[in-house]
C-alpha positions as CSV (number, residue, x, y, z in Angstrom):
1,X,47.1,51.5,-16.8
2,X,46.0,50.2,-20.1
3,X,44.0,47.0,-21.1
4,X,43.5,45.6,-24.1
5,X,40.1,43.6,-24.8
6,X,39.2,41.1,-27.6
7,X,37.1,42.5,-30.4
8,X,33.9,40.8,-29.3
9,X,34.2,42.7,-25.7
10,X,35.4,45.6,-26.9
11,X,32.1,45.6,-29.0
12,X,30.1,44.5,-26.2
13,X,31.7,47.6,-24.1
14,X,31.4,50.0,-26.8
15,X,35.0,50.9,-27.1
16,X,37.5,51.3,-29.8
17,X,41.0,50.3,-28.9
18,X,42.7,50.2,-25.5
19,X,40.8,51.0,-22.2
20,X,42.6,53.3,-20.0
21,X,41.9,52.8,-16.2
22,X,43.0,54.9,-13.2
23,X,43.2,52.4,-10.1
24,X,44.1,53.7,-6.8
25,X,45.0,50.4,-5.2
26,X,47.5,48.1,-5.8
27,X,47.4,46.8,-9.4
28,X,46.3,43.1,-9.6
29,X,44.5,40.8,-12.0
30,X,41.4,41.5,-9.3
31,X,41.7,44.9,-9.1
32,X,41.9,45.5,-13.0
33,X,38.7,43.4,-13.7
34,X,36.9,45.1,-10.7
35,X,37.6,48.5,-12.2
36,X,36.9,47.3,-16.0
37,X,33.6,45.7,-14.5
38,X,32.7,48.9,-12.9
39,X,33.4,51.0,-15.9
40,X,31.4,49.0,-18.3
41,X,29.1,46.7,-16.3
42,X,27.8,45.0,-19.7
43,X,31.1,43.1,-19.4
44,X,30.3,41.6,-15.8
45,X,30.1,37.8,-16.1
46,X,32.0,37.8,-19.5
47,X,35.4,37.4,-18.3
48,X,34.8,35.9,-14.9
49,X,32.3,34.3,-13.1
50,X,29.8,36.5,-11.4
51,X,29.3,33.7,-8.6
52,X,33.1,32.7,-8.0
53,X,34.9,35.4,-9.5
54,X,37.2,32.6,-11.3
55,X,38.2,33.2,-15.0
56,X,36.1,32.1,-17.5
57,X,37.7,28.8,-19.2
58,X,38.3,30.4,-22.6
59,X,39.7,33.7,-21.2
60,X,43.5,34.2,-20.9
61,X,45.5,37.1,-19.2
62,X,48.6,38.1,-20.3
63,X,51.1,40.7,-19.6
64,X,54.9,41.9,-20.5
65,X,55.0,38.5,-22.5
66,X,53.9,36.5,-19.5
67,X,51.1,34.2,-19.2
68,X,49.3,35.3,-15.7
69,X,46.1,33.2,-16.2
70,X,46.9,31.0,-13.5
71,X,48.3,33.4,-11.1
72,X,46.2,34.2,-7.8
73,X,43.9,37.0,-8.3
74,X,45.7,39.1,-5.7
75,X,49.1,38.9,-7.3
76,X,50.6,42.4,-8.1
77,X,50.8,42.9,-11.8
78,X,54.2,43.8,-13.3
79,X,55.4,47.3,-12.6
80,X,55.5,48.1,-16.5
81,X,51.4,47.2,-16.4
82,X,50.8,49.4,-13.4
83,X,52.7,52.5,-14.8
84,X,51.2,52.2,-18.5
85,X,54.3,51.3,-20.2
86,X,52.9,47.8,-21.1
87,X,49.2,46.7,-21.4
88,X,47.2,44.1,-19.6
89,X,45.8,41.8,-22.3
90,X,42.5,39.8,-21.8
91,X,42.7,37.1,-24.7
92,X,40.0,35.0,-25.7
93,X,41.8,31.4,-26.2
94,X,40.7,29.1,-29.0
95,X,39.8,25.5,-28.8
96,X,39.7,22.4,-31.5
97,X,41.7,21.6,-34.1
């Protein structure tokens, strides 16, 4: 499957472009983030809180033009994400005016 990270997280992880992950389990937000943090330990705590596992306030998740940020973390992602047709997007939201 494919994951697109915001520029600052790509720099932190030392990657260019998309990250490709092989996940044997069901593809959920939780399993994607666990695989991402396993492969790139420097990302631990940047996308979700280390203690609670909850999404950071200014981070959103999208796939197939849907905002998945408020879905329970164990909800299966769309099949097009699981098969690699569409990426899972981690997006840094903006605040202010």
